[in-house]
VEXROTOR-859019 format. One record per residue: residue number from 1; x, z, y of N, C-alpha, C in turn. Coordinates in steps of 0.02 Angstrom, whole numbers, plus 50000, padded with zeros to 5 digits. Layout:
N
NUM|X|Z|Y|X|Z|Y|X|Z|Y
...
//
This chain:
314
1|50182|49522|51043|50241|49487|51018|50236|49414|51037
2|50285|49386|51070|50287|49316|51087|50339|49281|51045
3|50327|49217|51029|50372|49180|50986|50407|49126|51026
4|50473|49128|51028|50512|49077|51062|50525|49019|51015
5|50548|48961|51041|50560|48902|50999|50606|48916|50940
6|50658|48958|50952|50704|48971|50897|50674|49014|50843
7|50614|49041|50856|50580|49081|50805|50537|49039|50759
8|50534|48973|50772|50489|48929|50734|50501|48937|50659
9|50447|48943|50622|50452|48951|50550|50382|48956|50521
10|50378|48967|50458|50314|48970|50422|50285|49040|50430
11|50231|49045|50468|50196|49109|50477|50142|49114|50424
12|50131|49174|50395|50080|49180|50342|50011|49157|50363
13|49975|49129|50315|49906|49107|50326|49856|49164|50316
14|49877|49215|50277|49832|49272|50267|49872|49336|50258
15|49838|49392|50270|49870|49457|50267|49824|49506|50230
16|49850|49538|50178|49816|49595|50148|49840|49656|50187
17|49796|49685|50227|49817|49735|50275|49809|49807|50251
18|49778|49818|50193|49773|49887|50169|49705|49900|50139
19|49698|49963|50117|49737|50023|50124|49783|50034|50064
20|49829|50084|50073|49869|50106|50017|49824|50132|49961
21|49849|50129|49899|49816|50158|49840|49744|50133|49833
22|49733|50072|49853|49665|50044|49851|49663|49976|49817
23|49714|49961|49777|49714|49898|49740|49753|49842|49773
24|49789|49857|49828|49825|49804|49863|49881|49774|49820
25|49916|49816|49782|49970|49791|49740|49942|49746|49685
26|49889|49766|49653|49859|49725|49600|49834|49659|49629
27|49802|49661|49687|49778|49600|49718|49836|49553|49735
28|49888|49581|49763|49949|49543|49778|49976|49509|49716
29|49983|49547|49662|50011|49519|49600|49966|49464|49571
30|49901|49472|49576|49855|49423|49549|49853|49360|49592
31|49854|49367|49657|49851|49309|49701|49915|49268|49697
32|49973|49301|49692|50036|49264|49693|50047|49223|49630
33|50005|49233|49579|50009|49192|49519|49968|49127|49526
34|49930|49121|49579|49889|49061|49590|49934|49004|49613
35|49928|48945|49585|49973|48890|49603|49969|48866|49675
36|49914|48882|49709|49907|48860|49778|49926|48914|49828
37|49952|48970|49804|49968|49027|49848|50041|49046|49839
38|50075|49058|49895|50143|49085|49893|50143|49153|49928
39|50168|49203|49892|50179|49268|49922|50250|49289|49903
40|50289|49316|49949|50359|49331|49935|50367|49388|49884
41|50426|49392|49854|50440|49446|49807|50435|49514|49840
42|50454|49517|49903|50448|49580|49942|50375|49589|49960
43|50342|49636|49926|50270|49644|49936|50252|49668|50005
44|50289|49716|50032|50270|49747|50095|50324|49737|50149
45|50324|49681|50183|50373|49670|50236|50364|49717|50296
46|50301|49736|50310|50284|49785|50363|50307|49762|50433
47|50322|49699|50442|50352|49678|50505|50308|49691|50566
48|50243|49679|50559|50199|49683|50618|50176|49754|50635
49|50193|49803|50594|50174|49872|50610|50231|49905|50649
50|50245|49879|50708|50303|49903|50746|50296|49976|50765
51|50234|49999|50776|50224|50069|50795|50237|50117|50737
52|50240|50092|50677|50251|50135|50619|50325|50144|50603
53|50368|50104|50634|50439|50108|50617|50469|50175|50638
54|50441|50205|50690|50467|50269|50712|50453|50324|50662
55|50407|50311|50615|50389|50362|50566|50433|50360|50504
56|50472|50307|50499|50516|50300|50441|50587|50286|50464
57|50633|50303|50422|50703|50290|50436|50733|50253|50376
58|50718|50187|50369|50739|50151|50309|50814|50150|50303
59|50840|50159|50243|50913|50158|50233|50942|50089|50247
60|51007|50087|50255|51041|50024|50272|51029|49970|50220
61|51021|49991|50156|51012|49942|50102|50940|49919|50095
62|50895|49941|50139|50824|49924|50134|50815|49848|50137
63|50771|49821|50094|50758|49748|50095|50712|49727|50152
64|50685|49774|50190|50639|49756|50244|50673|49712|50295
65|50639|49660|50321|50670|49616|50370|50686|49654|50434
66|50744|49638|50462|50767|49672|50523|50758|49630|50585
67|50744|49565|50576|50730|49520|50632|50670|49477|50614
68|50640|49446|50665|50583|49403|50652|50603|49342|50610
69|50663|49318|50621|50688|49262|50582|50694|49281|50508
70|50718|49343|50494|50721|49366|50425|50651|49370|50395
71|50603|49391|50436|50534|49395|50412|50508|49325|50394
72|50517|49277|50439|50493|49209|50426|50528|49178|50365
73|50590|49197|50355|50628|49169|50299|50597|49188|50231
74|50559|49242|50229|50526|49261|50167|50479|49207|50142
75|50452|49167|50188|50401|49118|50170|50428|49046|50167
76|50492|49039|50182|50523|48973|50181|50518|48938|50113
77|50522|48974|50056|50518|48940|49991|50450|48910|49975
78|50398|48925|50013|50332|48900|49997|50330|48824|50001
79|50293|48795|49954|50284|48723|49955|50234|48703|50009
80|50235|48641|50028|50191|48616|50081|50118|48621|50060
81|50105|48617|49994|50036|48619|49970|50012|48689|49954
82|50051|48740|49973|50031|48809|49962|50014|48843|50028
83|49967|48890|50025|49957|48935|50081|50001|48996|50070
84|50019|49031|50123|50063|49088|50117|50028|49152|50140
85|50049|49207|50110|50020|49271|50129|50066|49328|50113
86|50050|49386|50138|50088|49447|50123|50041|49506|50121
87|50066|49562|50094|50025|49622|50086|50063|49683|50111
88|50043|49709|50168|50074|49769|50196|50019|49818|50213
89|50005|49867|50169|49950|49914|50181|49955|49953|50246
90|50015|49960|50274|50022|49996|50336|49991|49960|50395
91|49975|49896|50388|49946|49858|50443|49877|49884|50463
92|49840|49913|50417|49774|49938|50434|49779|50003|50473
93|49825|50045|50454|49835|50108|50490|49867|50097|50558
94|49910|50047|50563|49946|50033|50625|49899|50017|50683
95|49915|50043|50741|49875|50029|50801|49896|49963|50833
96|49953|49935|50814|49979|49875|50847|49978|49813|50803
97|49972|49821|50738|49980|49764|50692|49929|49709|50705
98|49867|49727|50717|49815|49675|50727|49834|49630|50786
99|49855|49661|50842|49874|49621|50900|49936|49580|50888
100|49984|49608|50853|50047|49573|50840|50035|49514|50793
101|49992|49523|50744|49976|49467|50699|49938|49413|50737
102|49889|49433|50776|49849|49384|50814|49891|49343|50862
103|49945|49373|50888|49986|49337|50937|50024|49279|50907
104|50038|49282|50842|50077|49228|50810|50035|49190|50758
105|49981|49220|50735|49939|49188|50684|49865|49199|50699
106|49840|49171|50755|49770|49184|50775|49719|49158|50725
107|49739|49111|50682|49692|49083|50633|49700|49115|50564
108|49740|49167|50560|49752|49199|50495|49688|49230|50468
109|49687|49238|50403|49632|49273|50370|49655|49343|50350
110|49611|49390|50359|49627|49461|50351|49587|49491|50294
111|49621|49525|50248|49588|49558|50192|49603|49632|50193
112|49551|49673|50193|49558|49746|50191|49522|49772|50129
113|49552|49823|50098|49520|49857|50041|49514|49931|50057
114|49454|49958|50051|49442|50028|50070|49420|50068|50010
115|49441|50131|50009|49428|50175|49951|49395|50239|49974
116|49354|50268|49930|49322|50332|49945|49375|50383|49966
117|49364|50418|50021|49417|50460|50051|49448|50513|50006
118|49407|50552|49970|49435|50606|49929|49481|50580|49874
119|49460|50528|49840|49502|50500|49787|49563|50466|49817
120|49555|50437|49877|49612|50407|49911|49665|50459|49927
121|49644|50516|49954|49692|50569|49973|49729|50593|49911
122|49693|50604|49857|49726|50628|49795|49777|50577|49769
123|49757|50514|49768|49802|50462|49742|49862|50453|49788
124|49852|50456|49854|49907|50449|49901|49956|50507|49893
125|49930|50567|49883|49972|50626|49873|50018|50616|49813
126|49991|50592|49758|50031|50580|49698|50083|50526|49711
127|50064|50474|49748|50112|50421|49764|50168|50446|49808
128|50153|50487|49857|50204|50514|49902|50251|50561|49866
129|50225|50596|49816|50268|50638|49774|50317|50593|49735
130|50293|50538|49709|50336|50492|49673|50392|50465|49718
131|50374|50453|49781|50422|50423|49828|50465|50476|49862
132|50453|50539|49847|50490|50595|49877|50480|50599|49952
133|50423|50574|49975|50403|50584|50045|50368|50651|50051
134|50330|50669|50000|50296|50734|49996|50333|50777|49945
135|50339|50841|49961|50372|50887|49914|50325|50942|49889
136|50267|50950|49921|50219|51001|49900|50174|50972|49845
137|50180|51000|49785|50143|50973|49728|50069|50992|49727
138|50051|51046|49761|49981|51067|49763|49945|51027|49818
139|49893|50991|49799|49860|50946|49846|49830|50984|49905
140|49797|51040|49892|49766|51077|49947|49819|51098|49998
141|49874|51127|49975|49926|51149|50021|49958|51089|50056
142|49967|51034|50020|49995|50975|50051|49950|50949|50107
143|49885|50948|50094|49838|50924|50145|49835|50971|50204
144|49835|51036|50191|49832|51084|50246|49895|51081|50289
145|49951|51060|50259|50013|51054|50297|50031|50982|50312
146|49980|50939|50318|49993|50867|50325|50021|50847|50393
147|50013|50889|50444|50036|50870|50510|50112|50875|50513
148|50145|50820|50530|50217|50818|50534|50238|50785|50599
149|50299|50799|50620|50326|50767|50680|50387|50726|50659
150|50387|50663|50679|50441|50618|50661|50460|50577|50722
151|50522|50583|50743|50547|50545|50801|50502|50552|50862
152|50479|50613|50873|50438|50627|50932|50365|50612|50924
153|50344|50587|50867|50274|50571|50855|50243|50622|50807
154|50183|50646|50822|50148|50691|50778|50095|50652|50740
155|50098|50656|50674|50051|50618|50632|50023|50663|50578
156|49967|50643|50550|49937|50677|50493|49945|50632|50433
157|49983|50655|50385|50006|50614|50330|49949|50583|50290
158|49892|50618|50285|49837|50594|50244|49777|50571|50285
159|49753|50615|50328|49690|50599|50363|49696|50545|50415
160|49757|50530|50439|49765|50476|50487|49746|50408|50457
161|49747|50403|50391|49728|50340|50359|49652|50329|50363
162|49614|50384|50368|49542|50380|50357|49505|50377|50423
163|49517|50322|50459|49478|50306|50520|49456|50233|50511
164|49420|50222|50456|49407|50155|50433|49374|50109|50485
165|49323|50133|50519|49287|50090|50566|49332|50072|50625
166|49367|50120|50653|49412|50106|50708|49466|50056|50687
167|49491|50063|50626|49543|50018|50602|49516|49947|50594
168|49457|49940|50567|49427|49874|50559|49412|49842|50627
169|49390|49882|50674|49372|49854|50740|49433|49825|50776
170|49492|49852|50764|49551|49823|50795|49560|49750|50774
171|49543|49735|50712|49548|49665|50688|49487|49625|50710
172|49428|49655|50708|49367|49620|50726|49367|49598|50799
173|49403|49633|50841|49408|49614|50912|49451|49552|50922
174|49492|49535|50873|49541|49481|50880|49530|49423|50832
175|49494|49435|50778|49483|49383|50728|49408|49373|50718
176|49388|49310|50708|49318|49294|50699|49292|49323|50633
177|49227|49336|50628|49200|49365|50566|49217|49325|50504
178|49219|49259|50509|49235|49218|50450|49309|49223|50430
179|49349|49254|50472|49420|49264|50456|49434|49331|50424
180|49382|49371|50415|49392|49439|50388|49352|49449|50324
181|49384|49483|50276|49351|49501|50214|49367|49575|50200
182|49314|49615|50196|49322|49687|50182|49296|49700|50112
183|49340|49726|50070|49323|49741|50001|49318|49817|49990
184|49279|49836|49942|49274|49906|49923|49310|49915|49856
185|49353|49964|49853|49396|49976|49795|49356|49980|49730
186|49297|50012|49733|49256|50020|49672|49237|49952|49643
187|49219|49904|49687|49201|49838|49664|49261|49804|49631
188|49319|49812|49661|49380|49781|49634|49397|49809|49565
189|49387|49875|49556|49401|49906|49492|49349|49886|49439
190|49286|49883|49460|49232|49870|49412|49225|49796|49395
191|49234|49753|49445|49226|49681|49436|49289|49646|49460
192|49344|49660|49425|49410|49638|49448|49414|49563|49457
193|49400|49527|49404|49406|49454|49408|49358|49424|49458
194|49296|49447|49459|49247|49420|49506|49268|49433|49579
195|49298|49491|49591|49321|49507|49659|49378|49461|49679
196|49425|49449|49633|49481|49405|49649|49455|49334|49662
197|49407|49311|49624|49380|49244|49637|49345|49241|49705
198|49315|49296|49725|49286|49299|49792|49340|49291|49845
199|49397|49323|49833|49454|49317|49880|49479|49245|49881
200|49484|49213|49823|49507|49144|49820|49461|49098|49859
201|49396|49108|49853|49349|49067|49893|49358|49080|49967
202|49369|49142|49985|49381|49160|50055|49443|49125|50082
203|49493|49116|50040|49556|49084|50060|49553|49008|50053
204|49498|48982|50030|49488|48909|50023|49539|48878|49974
205|49551|48912|49919|49592|48883|49866|49547|48878|49803
206|49573|48847|49751|49534|48837|49690|49515|48903|49658
207|49451|48920|49662|49427|48984|49635|49414|48981|49561
208|49422|48922|49531|49410|48915|49459|49474|48921|49419
209|49531|48929|49453|49595|48935|49419|49596|48998|49376
210|49635|48998|49322|49638|49059|49280|49660|49120|49320
211|49629|49176|49306|49645|49239|49340|49669|49289|49287
212|49730|49314|49296|49756|49364|49251|49741|49434|49278
213|49700|49471|49242|49680|49538|49264|49738|49586|49255
214|49757|49620|49308|49815|49664|49307|49798|49732|49336
215|49834|49783|49313|49833|49848|49346|49904|49863|49368
216|49915|49861|49432|49982|49872|49459|49985|49939|49494
217|50045|49969|49496|50056|50031|49532|50008|50086|49511
218|50002|50101|49446|49956|50153|49423|49976|50222|49449
219|49925|50264|49459|49938|50332|49483|49964|50375|49426
220|50021|50408|49438|50048|50456|49390|50065|50520|49427
221|50078|50572|49388|50096|50636|49418|50169|50651|49405
222|50205|50671|49457|50274|50693|49450|50273|50767|49432
223|50300|50784|49374|50296|50854|49351|50347|50899|49384
224|50404|50871|49404|50455|50910|49438|50486|50867|49492
225|50470|50882|49554|50496|50843|49610|50572|50848|49613
226|50598|50909|49601|50670|50919|49605|50707|50879|49551
227|50681|50884|49489|50714|50847|49434|50707|50772|49443
228|50650|50750|49468|50641|50679|49480|50690|50655|49534
229|50703|50698|49583|50751|50680|49635|50821|50672|49607
230|50841|50716|49561|50906|50709|49529|50910|50643|49490
231|50855|50626|49456|50854|50564|49418|50861|50504|49464
232|50830|50506|49522|50836|50451|49571|50908|50443|49593
233|50942|50499|49603|51013|50496|49623|51054|50462|49568
234|51039|50480|49506|51076|50450|49450|51064|50375|49446
235|51001|50356|49455|50984|50285|49449|51017|50245|49505
236|51021|50274|49564|51050|50238|49621|51125|50250|49627
237|51150|50299|49586|51221|50317|49587|51243|50339|49657
238|51201|50380|49688|51218|50409|49753|51206|50484|49751
239|51232|50520|49799|51221|50591|49804|51273|50630|49764
240|51277|50695|49776|51329|50736|49744|51323|50738|49668
241|51262|50744|49642|51253|50747|49570|51276|50682|49538
242|51255|50627|49567|51273|50562|49539|51348|50551|49541
243|51379|50570|49596|51452|50560|49602|51489|50602|49551
244|51464|50662|49536|51497|50705|49487|51492|50677|49417
245|51432|50651|49400|51420|50629|49332|51436|50556|49319
246|51444|50518|49372|51448|50445|49365|51503|50423|49316
247|51565|50445|49328|51620|50420|49287|51614|50443|49214
248|51592|50505|49205|51585|50530|49136|51531|50493|49098
249|51472|50486|49129|51417|50453|49096|51433|50380|49081
250|51465|50346|49128|51481|50276|49118|51533|50267|49063
251|51577|50315|49058|51629|50311|49006|51600|50321|48937
252|51554|50368|48930|51529|50388|48865|51468|50348|48841
253|51432|50315|48889|51369|50284|48872|51366|50211|48892
254|51349|50166|48847|51340|50095|48866|51286|50087|48919
255|51292|50034|48960|51247|50024|49016|51174|50021|48994
256|51158|49980|48943|51088|49973|48923|51060|50039|48897
257|51102|50076|48859|51079|50140|48833|51065|50189|48890
258|51107|50187|48941|51095|50231|49000|51028|50214|49031
259|51016|50149|49041|50953|50127|49073|50893|50148|49032
260|50896|50136|48966|50840|50155|48922|50829|50230|48922
261|50883|50269|48922|50876|50342|48921|50844|50368|48985
262|50865|50340|49042|50836|50361|49106|50763|50343|49109
263|50745|50283|49086|50675|50262|49087|50633|50308|49043
264|50659|50325|48984|50623|50369|48939|50614|50439|48969
265|50667|50464|49001|50663|50530|49032|50610|50531|49086
266|50606|50478|49126|50558|50477|49181|50487|50471|49155
267|50475|50427|49107|50407|50414|49085|50379|50468|49039
268|50422|50500|48999|50397|50548|48950|50405|50620|48970
269|50455|50634|49012|50469|50704|49028|50450|50721|49100
270|50469|50679|49148|50461|50696|49219|50395|50672|49249
271|50358|50630|49214|50296|50605|49241|50245|50599|49186
272|50182|50591|49205|50129|50585|49156|50063|50575|49190
273|50009|50576|49151|49943|50568|49179|49927|50625|49226
274|49892|50612|49282|49875|50664|49330|49831|50719|49299
275|49837|50779|49326|49793|50833|49305|49721|50817|49325
276|49673|50851|49295|49603|50841|49315|49592|50856|49389
277|49544|50822|49418|49529|50831|49489|49506|50902|49502
278|49530|50931|49557|49505|50996|49580|49439|50982|49616
279|49384|50990|49580|49319|50970|49606|49299|51009|49669
280|49320|51072|49672|49302|51111|49731|49336|51083|49793
281|49401|51066|49788|49436|51039|49846|49412|50968|49860
282|49396|50930|49808|49369|50863|49818|49304|50866|49858
283|49262|50915|49843|49199|50924|49880|49214|50941|49953
284|49265|50982|49965|49283|50999|50034|49307|50936|50072
285|49344|50894|50037|49367|50832|50069|49308|50786|50084
286|49261|50782|50038|49203|50739|50050|49162|50765|50109
287|49157|50830|50116|49122|50858|50173|49159|50842|50238
288|49224|50847|50236|49265|50833|50296|49258|50761|50318
289|49255|50714|50269|49255|50643|50287|49186|50611|50282
290|49134|50652|50277|49066|50625|50272|49050|50579|50331
291|49068|50600|50391|49052|50559|50450|49084|50491|50447
292|49146|50488|50422|49180|50423|50416|49143|50378|50367
293|49120|50408|50312|49086|50369|50260|49019|50342|50287
294|48982|50385|50322|48918|50363|50351|48930|50306|50401
295|48980|50315|50444|48995|50264|50495|49016|50198|50463
296|49057|50202|50411|49080|50141|50378|49022|50106|50343
297|48979|50144|50311|48921|50114|50278|48877|50077|50328
298|48866|50108|50386|48826|50074|50437|48862|50013|50464
299|48927|50017|50470|48966|49961|50497|48965|49902|50449
300|48968|49915|50384|48968|49861|50335|48899|49845|50308
301|48849|49883|50331|48780|49875|50308|48777|49883|50232
302|48805|49939|50209|48807|49953|50138|48800|50028|50127
303|48764|50048|50076|48752|50120|50064|48812|50150|50027
304|48863|50165|50065|48923|50196|50036|48911|50270|50021
305|48864|50301|50056|48849|50371|50043|48827|50379|49970
306|48784|50334|49947|48761|50337|49877|48816|50313|49829
307|48848|50259|49847|48900|50232|49802|48955|50283|49789
308|48975|50319|49840|49030|50366|49834|49009|50437|49819
309|48944|50448|49808|48919|50513|49787|48913|50564|49843
310|48912|50542|49905|48907|50590|49960|48835|50615|49969
311|48788|50582|49935|48719|50606|49938|48707|50664|49892
312|48757|50680|49850|48750|50736|49803|48782|50800|49830
313|48812|50797|49889|48845|50856|49918|48794|50897|49958
314|48817|50957|49977|48779|51004|50018|48725|51040|49979
//
């Protein structure tokens, strides 16, 4: 990506590049509360993952930037004394994002968060069910049928994320070691505040500022994909069901009461805490991704085999 004079604008100073379901939303929410940091309200602009756009067909009302100028405009409100950043987990999976970021922000700092593969797959499956990207509620069947074709591209919905070393190397080839910070999800969960302060030091901002510990984007289970889909139609007032019920519901029910009722229906009836882990399938996933874990541990010079319990398999 080349930048012409008319593209001049505030390019982010740092990027949280991923992974999904690994604490990126919580980190984003905690960092954007720091007085020396500006991050836009749109958490995932996804602008630099150009190769991933063919995998999605965002609706016309999508808030995602459609031009580079729209992307840069996200950071225009930042004060001169603030650094700017964004968080797009798809950047780590993307084969082009590292190069596209380096072309416009060669001095940017890169933050990646990695999670144990089996728990990552389970959490991503639940998230995709929430987003109605996945319709198969059984994790084993969903994983076995993960290969999909979209706009001429064949991808694996879950396992394509788990090429950690290759993904890191794309950034390491373009950014100096001091520009990269790789975090492990377990550390972030166990030592939340300490990990955030480590990130603040990495970004060269005041690491002694108050840190509000947050849990964002918690994993939940959708109990009925079909019913949840109907509820989404009602909330957005689109689709045949919504069009049929819209006038009647609006006539009979005050706006706030409608909102509260829909929220209650979703949280108490259609979703809830995830079922217990299927330990047998989790063991199969750990066996499948053992090589990735060994390679990543060697790459980071850390015993991830022991940390993630892969030494207890076989």
